[in-house]
C-alpha positions in Angstrom: 18.8 -34.9 7.3 18.5 -31.5 5.6 18.5 -28.6 8.1 15.6 -26.4 7.0 16.7 -23.7 9.4 19.8 -23.1 7.4 20.1 -19.3 6.9 21.1 -19.9 3.3 17.6 -21.1 2.5 16.0 -17.7 3.3 16.0 -14.3 1.6 16.4 -11.3 3.8 13.1 -9.5 4.3 14.4 -6.0 3.7 16.5 -6.9 0.7 13.5 -8.8 -0.7 11.4 -5.6 -0.3 14.1 -3.6 -2.2 13.7 -6.1 -5.0 10.0 -5.4 -5.0 10.5 -1.7 -5.3 13.0 -2.3 -8.1 10.2 -4.1 -10.0 8.2 -0.9 -9.5 11.1 1.0 -10.9 11.2 -1.3 -13.9 7.6 -0.4 -14.7 8.8 3.2 -14.9 11.5 2.1 -17.3 9.1 0.1 -19.5 8.9 2.0 -22.8 5.8 0.1 -23.9 3.8 2.0 -21.2 2.4 5.5 -21.7 4.7 8.2 -20.5 2.6 9.5 -17.6 2.0 5.9 -16.5 5.8 5.5 -16.3 6.0 8.7 -14.3 3.3 7.4 -12.0 5.4 4.3 -11.2 8.4 6.6 -10.5 6.2 8.5 -8.0 5.1 5.2 -6.4 8.7 4.0 -6.2 9.6 7.2 -4.3 6.6 7.0 -2.0 7.5 3.4 -1.2 11.1 4.2 -0.5 10.1 7.1 1.9 8.0 4.7 4.0 10.8 2.0 3.9 13.2 4.5 5.4 10.7 5.9 7.9 9.8 2.4 9.2 12.1 -0.4 8.2 15.5 1.4 8.1 14.6 3.4 11.3 13.7 0.1 13.0 17.0 -1.5 12.0 18.8 1.5 13.4 17.0 1.1 16.6 17.8 -2.6 16.8 21.4 -1.8 16.2 21.5 0.9 18.8 20.1 -1.4 21.5 22.5 -4.2 20.7 20.3 -6.7 18.9 22.5 -9.1 17.0 20.3 -11.4 14.9 16.9 -10.8 13.4 15.2 -13.1 10.8 15.7 -16.6 9.4 18.5 -15.4 7.2 20.5 -14.4 10.4 21.8 -11.1 9.0 22.5 -8.7 11.8 20.8 -5.2 11.8 24.2 -3.6 10.9 24.8 -6.1 8.0 21.3 -5.3 6.7 21.8 -1.6 6.9 25.1 -1.9 5.0 23.4 -4.0 2.2 20.4 -1.6 2.0 22.7 1.5 1.6 24.8 -0.2 -1.0 21.8 -1.3 -2.9 20.1 2.1 -2.9 23.2 4.1 -3.8 23.7 1.8 -6.8 20.0 2.1 -7.8 20.1 5.9 -7.5 21.8 6.2 -10.8 19.1 4.1 -12.4 16.4 6.4 -10.9 18.1 9.5 -12.2 18.5 8.1 -15.7 14.9 7.0 -15.7 13.5 10.4 -14.7 15.7 12.3 -17.2 14.6 9.9 -20.0 10.8 10.2 -19.1 10.9 14.0 -18.8 12.8 14.3 -22.1 10.1 12.3 -23.9 7.4 14.2 -22.2 8.6 17.5 -23.7 7.5 16.2 -27.1 4.0 15.8 -25.6 3.8 19.3 -24.2 4.9 18.6 -20.6 8.2 20.1 -19.4 9.7 20.6 -15.9 12.1 23.7 -15.9 14.1 25.8 -13.5 13.6 29.5 -13.3 16.7 30.1 -15.4 15.2 28.1 -18.3 12.1 30.3 -18.9 11.8 33.6 -20.9 11.5 37.0 -19.4 7.8 37.2 -19.6 7.5 34.0 -17.7 10.0 35.2 -15.2 7.8 38.2 -14.5 4.8 36.0 -14.0 6.8 33.8 -11.6 8.0 36.8 -9.6 4.4 37.9 -9.2 3.5 34.4 -8.2 6.3 34.4 -5.6 5.1 37.7 -4.0 1.5 36.7 -3.9 1.6 33.0 -3.0 5.0 32.0 -1.6 6.6 35.0 0.2 3.8 35.2 2.8 4.1 31.6 3.9 7.7 30.6 3.4 10.0 30.4 6.4 13.6 31.9 6.2 15.7 30.8 9.2 19.1 32.3 10.0 21.6 29.9 11.6 24.1 31.4 14.1 24.9 31.5 17.8 21.7 33.3 18.6 19.5 31.4 16.1 19.8 27.6 16.7 19.3 25.1 14.0 15.5 24.4 13.8 13.7 21.2 14.2 12.8 19.9 10.8 9.6 17.7 10.6 9.6 14.4 8.8 9.8 14.8 5.0 10.6 18.5 5.4 11.7 20.1 2.2 13.6 23.4 1.7 16.9 25.1 0.7 20.2 25.4 2.5 21.7 28.8 1.6 25.2 30.3 2.0 25.1 34.2 2.1 27.6 37.0 2.3 27.0 40.3 4.2 26.7 43.2 1.8 28.3 45.5 4.3 31.2 43.3 5.2 32.3 40.7 2.6 34.3 38.8 5.2 31.1 37.7 6.9 29.5 34.6 5.5 26.4 33.1 6.9 24.3 30.0 6.5 20.6 29.8 6.5 17.6 27.5 5.8 14.5 28.3 3.9 11.7 25.9 4.8 9.1 25.3 2.0 5.8 24.4 3.7 3.8 21.5 2.3 0.9 23.8 1.6 2.9 25.1 -1.4 2.8 23.1 -4.6 6.1 21.3 -5.5 5.9 22.7 -9.0 4.5 26.0 -10.3 2.4 25.4 -13.4 3.0 28.4 -15.7 0.8 27.1 -18.5 -0.8 23.7 -19.1 2.0 21.3 -19.0 4.8 23.8 -18.2 6.1 23.4 -14.7 8.8 25.2 -12.8 10.5 23.8 -9.7 9.7 25.8 -6.6 13.2 25.7 -5.3 14.6 27.4 -8.4 12.0 30.2 -7.9 12.7 30.6 -4.2 16.5 30.7 -4.9 15.9 33.8 -7.1 14.4 35.6 -4.1 16.7 34.6 -1.3 17.9 38.2 -1.0 14.3 39.3 -0.5 14.1 36.8 2.4 17.4 37.8 3.9 17.7 41.5 3.2 21.3 42.9 3.3 22.8 39.6 2.1 23.8 38.2 -1.2 23.4 34.6 -2.2 26.6 32.7 -2.8 25.2 29.2 -3.3 22.3 27.0 -2.3 21.1 23.4 -2.5 17.7 21.8 -1.9 17.3 19.3 0.9 14.8 16.8 2.2 14.9 14.9 5.5 13.4 11.6 6.6 12.7 10.8 10.2 11.7 7.7 12.1 7.9 7.7 11.8 7.2 4.4 13.7 5.3 5.2 16.8 5.6 3.3 20.0 2.4 3.6 22.0 2.5 2.2 25.5 -1.2 1.5 26.1 -0.5 0.7 29.8 0.6 4.3 30.5 -2.8 5.9 30.2 -6.5 5.1 30.4 -7.4 7.2 27.3 -6.1 5.3 24.3 -7.1 8.1 21.9 -5.2 10.6 23.9 -2.0 8.5 23.7 -2.4 8.1 19.9 -2.9 11.8 19.4 0.3 12.4 21.3 2.0 9.7 19.3 1.1 11.5 16.1 2.9 14.6 17.4 5.9 12.6 18.3 6.1 11.1 14.8 7.2 14.5 13.5 10.1 14.6 16.0 11.6 11.1 15.4 15.3 10.5 14.8 16.5 11.7 11.4 17.4 8.6 9.3 18.0 10.0 5.8 19.1 13.2 4.2 18.6 13.9 0.5 20.5 16.8 -1.1 19.8 18.3 -4.5 22.1 18.8 -7.5 23.7 22.1 -6.3 24.9 20.5 -3.0 28.6 20.5 -2.4 30.8 19.3 0.5 30.7 22.5 2.4 26.9 22.7 2.3 26.5 19.0 3.3 29.0 19.4 6.1 27.2 22.4 7.5 23.9 20.7 7.4 25.1 17.5 8.9 27.0 19.2 11.8 23.5 20.0 13.1 21.6 16.9 12.1 24.2 14.1 12.4 22.9 11.8 9.7 25.1 8.8 9.1 27.2 9.5 6.0 25.9 6.5 4.0 22.3 7.7 4.6 23.0 10.9 2.7 21.9 10.8 -0.9 23.1 13.4 -3.4 20.9 13.7 -6.4 21.4 15.1 -9.9 17.6 15.4 -10.2 15.0 17.3 -8.2 14.0 15.9 -4.9 10.8 14.2 -3.8 9.7 11.7 -6.4 6.3 11.4 -4.7 5.6 15.0 -5.8 5.4 13.7 -9.4 1.8 12.9 -8.7 1.1 16.6 -9.3 2.1 16.2 -12.9 0.6 12.7 -13.4 -2.8 14.0 -12.2 -2.9 16.8 -14.9 -6.3 15.9 -16.6 -5.2 17.7 -19.8 -2.8 14.9 -20.4 -4.9 11.9 -19.3 -4.2 10.3 -22.7 -0.6 9.7 -21.6 -1.9 7.3 -18.9 -3.1 3.8 -19.4 -6.6 3.7 -20.6 -9.0 4.0 -17.7 -11.4 1.2 -16.8 -14.7 1.8 -15.1 -15.6 -1.1 -12.7 -18.8 -2.9 -13.7 -21.8 -4.0 -11.8 -22.5 -7.4 -13.2 -25.6 -9.6 -12.7 -27.3 -9.9 -10.4 -26.1 -6.5 -9.0 -27.0 -4.7 -12.3 -30.7 -4.8 -11.4 -32.9 -2.9 -8.9 -33.6 -6.1 -6.9 -33.3 -5.8 -3.1 -29.8 -6.7 -2.2 -30.9 -8.7 0.8 -33.2 -10.8 -1.5 -30.2 -11.4 -3.8 -28.0 -12.7 -0.9 -30.8 -15.0 0.4 -30.8 -16.7 -3.0 -27.1 -17.1 -3.6 -23.5 -16.3 -2.4 -21.6 -13.9 -4.5 -17.9 -13.4 -4.9 -16.7 -10.1 -6.5 -13.2 -9.4 -7.9 -12.4 -5.8 -7.7 -11.8 -3.5 -9.5 -13.1 -5.4 -12.5 -16.3 -5.8 -10.6 -17.5 -2.7 -8.9 -17.2 -2.2 -5.1 -20.6 -0.4 -5.3 -22.6 -3.5 -4.2 -20.6 -3.5 -0.9 -21.3 0.2 -0.4 -25.0 -0.4 -1.4 -25.2 -3.2 1.2 -24.3 -0.8 4.0 -26.4 2.0 2.6 -29.4 -0.2 2.1 -29.0 -1.5 5.7 -28.9 2.1 7.0 -32.3 3.0 5.6 -34.1 -0.4 5.7 -36.7 -0.3 8.5 -36.2 -4.0 9.1 -32.5 -3.8 9.8 -31.8 -3.7 13.6 -28.0 -3.7 13.7 -24.8 -3.2 11.7 -21.4 -4.3 12.8 -18.2 -3.5 10.9 -14.5 -3.3 11.1 -12.8 -0.2 9.6 -9.1 -0.2 8.9 -8.6 2.3 6.1 -11.9 3.9 5.0 -10.5 6.9 3.1 -11.8 10.5 3.2 -15.5 11.4 2.7 -16.4 7.7 3.0 -19.9 6.9 1.9 -19.8 3.8 4.1 -19.0 5.8 7.2 -21.7 8.3 6.4 -24.2 5.4 6.0 -23.2 4.1 9.4 -23.7 7.5 11.0 -27.1 7.8 9.3 -28.0 4.3 10.6 -27.0 5.2 14.1 -28.9 8.5 14.0 -32.0 6.5 12.8 -31.9 4.4 15.9 -30.2 1.3 14.6 -27.6 -0.4 16.7 -24.3 0.4 15.0 -21.0 -1.1 16.3 -17.8 -0.2 14.6 -14.3 -1.4 15.3 -12.1 1.6 14.1 -8.4 0.6 14.1 -6.6 3.6 15.2 -3.2 2.0 14.6 -3.6 1.7 10.8 -0.2 3.1 9.9 -0.3 6.6 8.3 -4.1 6.5 8.4 -4.3 7.1 12.2 -5.3 10.8 11.9 -8.1 10.1 9.4 -9.4 7.2 11.5 -9.5 9.4 14.6 -11.7 11.9 12.8 -14.1 9.1 11.7 -14.1 7.5 15.1 -15.2 10.7 16.8 -17.8 11.5 14.1 -19.3 8.0 14.6 -19.4 8.4 18.3 -21.2 11.7 18.0 -23.7 10.0 15.8 -24.4 7.6 18.5 -22.5 4.5 17.3 -20.7 2.2 19.6 -17.0 2.6 18.6 -14.3 0.3 19.6 -10.8 1.9 19.5 -8.7 -1.2 18.8 -7.8 -4.2 20.9 -5.0 -3.9 23.4 -1.8 -5.5 22.0 -3.2 -6.2 18.6 -4.1 -4.5 15.4 -7.5 -5.4 14.0 -6.9 -6.0 10.3 -9.9 -8.2 9.5 -12.4 -6.9 6.9 -15.9 -7.9 7.9 -19.4 -6.5 8.1 -22.5 -8.1 9.6 -26.1 -6.9 9.2 -29.0 -8.2 11.3 -32.5 -7.8 9.9 -36.0 -8.9 10.9 -37.7 -11.2 8.4 -41.0 -13.0 9.0 -40.7 -12.4 12.7 -37.2 -13.8 12.9 -33.7 -12.4 12.7 -31.8 -13.0 9.5 -28.1 -12.0 9.0 -26.1 -11.0 6.0 -22.3 -10.8 5.8 -19.4 -9.4 3.8 -15.9 -10.6 4.3 -13.1 -9.4 2.2 -9.4 -9.1 1.5 -9.3 -5.3 1.2 -10.4 -2.2 3.0 -13.8 -0.6 3.0 -12.5 2.2 0.8 -14.3 2.8 -2.5 -11.4 4.9 -3.9 -8.7 2.3 -3.5 -11.1 -0.4 -4.6 -10.8 1.1 -8.1 -7.0 0.6 -8.2 -6.4 -2.4 -5.9 -7.4 -5.9 -6.9 -9.3 -7.5 -4.0 -12.0 -10.1 -3.3 -15.4 -9.6 -1.6 -17.5 -12.5 -0.4 -21.1 -11.7 0.3 -23.3 -14.4 1.9 -26.3 -15.0 4.2 -25.2 -18.5 5.1 -26.0 -19.1 8.8 -22.7 -20.9 9.6 -20.7 -17.8 8.4 -23.0 -15.2 9.9 -23.1 -17.0 13.2 -19.4 -17.1 13.4 -19.2 -13.4 12.6 -21.6 -12.7 15.4 -19.1 -14.4 17.7 -16.2 -12.6 16.1 -17.8 -9.2 16.9 -18.5 -10.4 20.4 -14.9 -11.1 20.9 -14.0 -7.6 19.7 -16.4 -5.9 22.1 -15.8 -8.3 25.1 -12.8 -9.3 27.1 -11.9 -12.6 25.4 -8.2 -12.9 24.6 -8.5 -16.2 22.7 -11.4 -16.1 20.4 -12.2 -19.4 18.5 -14.6 -19.7 15.6 -16.1 -22.8 14.1 -16.5 -22.0 10.4 -14.1 -19.1 10.1 -10.6 -18.9 11.4 -9.3 -15.9 13.4 -5.7 -15.0 14.3 -3.8 -14.8 16.5 -4.9 -18.3 17.6 -6.4 -20.1 14.5 -5.1 -19.0 11.1 -1.5 -20.1 11.3 -2.4 -23.6 12.6 -5.0 -23.9 9.9 -2.6 -22.8 7.1 0.0 -25.3 8.4 -2.6 -28.0 8.6 -3.7 -27.3 5.0 -0.1 -27.4 3.7 0.6 -30.6 5.6 -2.5 -32.2 4.2 -1.2 -31.6 0.7 2.3 -32.9 1.8 0.7 -36.2 2.7 -0.8 -36.5 -0.8 2.7 -36.1 -2.3 2.7 -35.7 -6.1 -1.1 -35.6 -6.0 -0.9 -32.5 -3.9 -1.2 -28.9 -5.3 -1.1 -25.5 -3.6 -1.6 -22.1 -5.2 -1.3 -19.1 -2.8 -1.7 -15.5 -3.7 -0.4 -13.1 -1.0 1.4 -9.8 -0.6 4.2 -11.0 1.5 5.7 -14.4 2.7 7.9 -14.1 5.8 6.8 -16.6 8.4 9.5 -19.2 9.0 7.1 -22.0 10.0 5.0 -21.6 6.9 8.1 -21.5 4.7 9.5 -24.7 6.2 6.1 -26.4 5.7 6.2 -25.4 2.0 9.7 -26.7 1.7 8.6 -30.0 3.1 5.6 -30.1 0.8 8.0 -29.5 -2.2 10.2 -32.3 -1.0 7.2 -34.6 -1.0 6.5 -33.7 -4.6 3.6 -31.2 -4.1 3.2 -28.7 -7.0 3.3 -25.2 -5.5 2.7 -21.9 -7.2 3.1 -18.8 -5.2 2.0 -15.4 -6.4 3.8 -13.0 -4.0 3.6 -9.3 -4.8 6.2 -8.0 -2.4 8.5 -9.6 0.2 9.3 -13.3 -0.3 11.8 -14.9 2.2 11.3 -18.3 0.6 13.9 -19.4 -2.0 12.5 -21.5 -4.9 14.3 -23.9 -7.2 16.8 -25.2 -4.6 17.6 -28.8 -5.4 16.3 -31.2 -2.7 14.4 -28.3 -1.0 12.2 -26.3 -3.2 12.5 -27.4 -6.8 8.7 -27.9 -7.0 8.0 -24.3 -5.9 7.5 -21.5 -8.4 7.2 -17.9 -7.2 6.0 -15.0 -9.4 5.3 -11.4 -8.6 2.7 -9.5 -10.7 3.0 -5.7 -11.2 0.9 -3.7 -13.5 -2.0 -1.3 -13.9 -3.6 -2.4 -10.6 -2.0 -3.1 -7.2 -2.4 -6.8 -6.5 -3.8 -7.0 -2.9 -5.9 -10.2 -2.4 -4.9 -13.0 -0.1 -6.4 -16.2 -1.4 -5.4 -19.8 -1.4 -6.1 -23.1 -3.2 -5.5 -26.4 -1.6 -6.4 -29.2 -4.1 -7.2 -31.9 -1.5 -9.1 -29.8 1.0 -12.9 -30.1 1.2 -13.4 -26.4 0.7 -10.4 -26.0 -1.6 -10.5 -22.2 -1.6 -9.9 -19.7 1.1 -9.7 -15.9 1.2 -8.1 -13.9 4.0 -7.1 -10.4 5.3 -3.8 -11.9 6.5 -0.5 -12.2 4.7 1.8 -15.1 5.7 3.9 -12.9 8.0 4.3 -13.2 11.8 2.7 -9.8 12.3 -0.5 -11.0 10.6 -0.6 -14.5 11.9 0.3 -13.9 15.6 0.2 -10.2 16.3 -3.0 -9.1 14.5 -6.7 -10.0 14.5 -7.4 -11.3 11.1 -10.0 -13.6 9.4 -9.6 -16.6 7.1 -12.7 -17.7 5.3 -13.4 -20.9 3.4 -15.5 -20.4 0.4 -18.5 -22.7 0.6 -20.2 -21.7 -2.7 -19.0 -23.8 -5.7 -19.4 -21.0 -8.3 -17.4 -18.7 -6.1 -14.7 -21.3 -5.6 -14.4 -22.0 -9.3 -14.1 -18.2 -9.9 -11.2 -17.9 -7.5 -9.4 -21.0 -9.0 -9.8 -19.4 -12.5 -8.3 -16.1 -11.3 -5.4 -17.9 -9.7 -4.7 -20.1 -12.8 -4.9 -17.1 -15.0 -2.4 -15.2 -13.0 0.0 -18.2 -12.9 0.0 -18.2 -16.7 0.6 -14.4 -17.0 3.6 -13.7 -19.2 3.2 -10.0 -19.5 3.1 -8.6 -16.0 4.9 -11.4 -14.1 8.4 -11.5 -12.7 9.8 -14.9 -11.5 11.9 -15.2 -8.3 15.2 -16.9 -8.7 17.0 -18.9 -6.0 19.5 -16.1 -5.5 16.8 -13.6 -4.6 16.7 -11.8 -7.9 13.7 -11.6 -10.3 13.5 -12.1 -14.0 10.7 -10.9 -16.2 8.7 -13.8 -17.5 9.1 -14.1 -21.3 6.1 -13.6 -23.5 5.1 -16.6 -25.6 5.6 -16.0 -29.3 1.9 -16.7 -30.1 0.2 -15.6 -26.9 0.7 -12.6 -24.6 -1.2 -13.1 -21.4 -1.8 -9.8 -19.5 -4.3 -10.9 -16.7 -5.3 -7.3 -16.0 -6.2 -6.6 -19.7 -7.9 -10.0 -20.1 -10.1 -9.5 -17.0 -11.1 -6.0 -18.2 -12.1 -7.4 -21.6 -14.0 -10.3 -19.9 -16.3 -8.1 -17.8 -16.9 -5.8 -20.8 -18.1 -8.8 -22.7 -20.5 -9.8 -19.9 -21.9 -6.2 -19.8 -22.3 -6.3 -23.6 -24.1 -9.6 -23.5 -26.3 -8.4 -20.7 -27.4 -5.4 -22.6 -28.3 -7.6 -25.5 -30.3 -9.8 -23.1 -28.2 -12.8 -24.3 -28.9 -15.0 -21.2 -27.0 -18.0 -22.7 -23.9 -15.9 -23.4 -23.9 -14.3 -20.0 -24.3 -17.7 -18.3 -21.4 -19.1 -20.4 -19.1 -16.2 -19.6 -20.0 -16.3 -15.9 -18.9 -20.0 -15.8 -15.3 -19.1 -16.8 -13.3 -16.0 -16.2 -10.8 -15.9 -19.0 -10.2 -17.1 -22.5 -8.3 -20.4 -22.4 -4.7 -20.0 -23.7 
């Protein structure tokens, strides 16, 4: 009997993630895309890699240091993974450098250039000198390094210059120093529209102003990455917020896990720096381009060159949300499923805002994971609380890299009188749900929203996600119980209509897969997720494939499952879609299940299925189910944005058909525009016809 625990049947999680980021890099290399769109993907690649080193590589280093031997179904040791990661990234570095040089060269023809101080004319140099004196000199930090000046602590993602100096009075005296460039300063100085100068080249011209009495011999820019994964021991204090705030301080002091050195770096400079920081040699990356790819957002966001980005699309409010009808009346008549960003997130915002001012609303309950800055939803909750409504908000303070923002909102909500829950001990609350209770005809009526994405109107314009709005009693009753679990002491919440992790979602997913397995060749599964890691789920999918079940997986990022292995997974196809929008929904189709379609906040990863509080929702409304199935089938047929996973862990871009290019992002934009056009013409028949199918059949 085939051993489905054989490590050869699994991709390594970390190497699979690197493949995902390589696909992001390929978008930056795609010459069919506008130039700033390509530069944007290069910025995303850099931001992704920063977080990967701060969290994943730092975690592997810690596992290695404490002697952990094996982690993951592939059985690679932490040390083996670290070696493979370093090898992969050092090889890919040359691709990154070539990509940036190519994009910047082409941008020059469009009026955008990135220069060093030496590349500009004398008039521009004079302007830069004035800029330095007025904007940089007062805030920059020169640091001498010697016996009386110890090497400073450098915060995570610190950027600056290492300088070697000679004493003007005694040429035999050579000194090293560091110049820290605070984050409040722009990475590039914009001389004129589209003409940028790197800040390190300007600072280097004024080193002798910062270290009077010394002459600059050489310099190199540097950037450091530290372990940013906090360990919060909730048992050690009663005040969870206090621990978290302390954890945020500690984040800046984590172990240094990566050192990036700019193009002027030589062996002497690197050795000097590393004597004080002790970064492992293979975690030192020497670049021939300027450091900090994420800083490219400064150039990408230049509104004078917006024509060099992909054409913007404004999310649309489609019927019935394009009218002034009361939103509660709409939901009493029908369930509605929205697909963002093609369909606007505004109805969800409007639901909370309407509840905050409706005199018949008595309570609002919500989970908040990443709500963004200046959130209209949080403001509406504060207004509702101040108006005397009962407002209960679960603010997840452990939302990675959003903790500080969430602390601010939590405190503001408390001050407004809301009942705020600061997380559940031992679990992250990642579920996306809102429940509104309203008086109607002397009775209480409830309205719900469950989704796959965060309550963040900004990201809802660039992430694809699903929102399900309903007033069905079976769903709202379960959500009432769900919120009771969050506010009470229950460790093992169980719902009837919905499914909640850590106790219910994984068994339900396995049950759904096994049900299709029993149907054999009549079985079919389509699953759209961000990551697939859980070993039990993967083995269940392997067994389903062996039984003849047709399985299509749309996995944006990590996929530890290997498709197309004879006798194991030849009936499984895995694609990853990368394009204009970040694919974020978790939604599933099981052909032989009564409900057929489910949406969830949970990926198929152990952390989501057993270490977080998540929700899985079966879609009861037929029109909404059909809509999800059409979205999934459209994405499975995409031959423009899709990459297909091979059995060796690599990805190959899906080839375009000669007669039909299917770009699901573009088709869906066109589709909602057609609905809007038909609505404006009051063409009820055309609107109804379009609403019944989401894309043009290929």
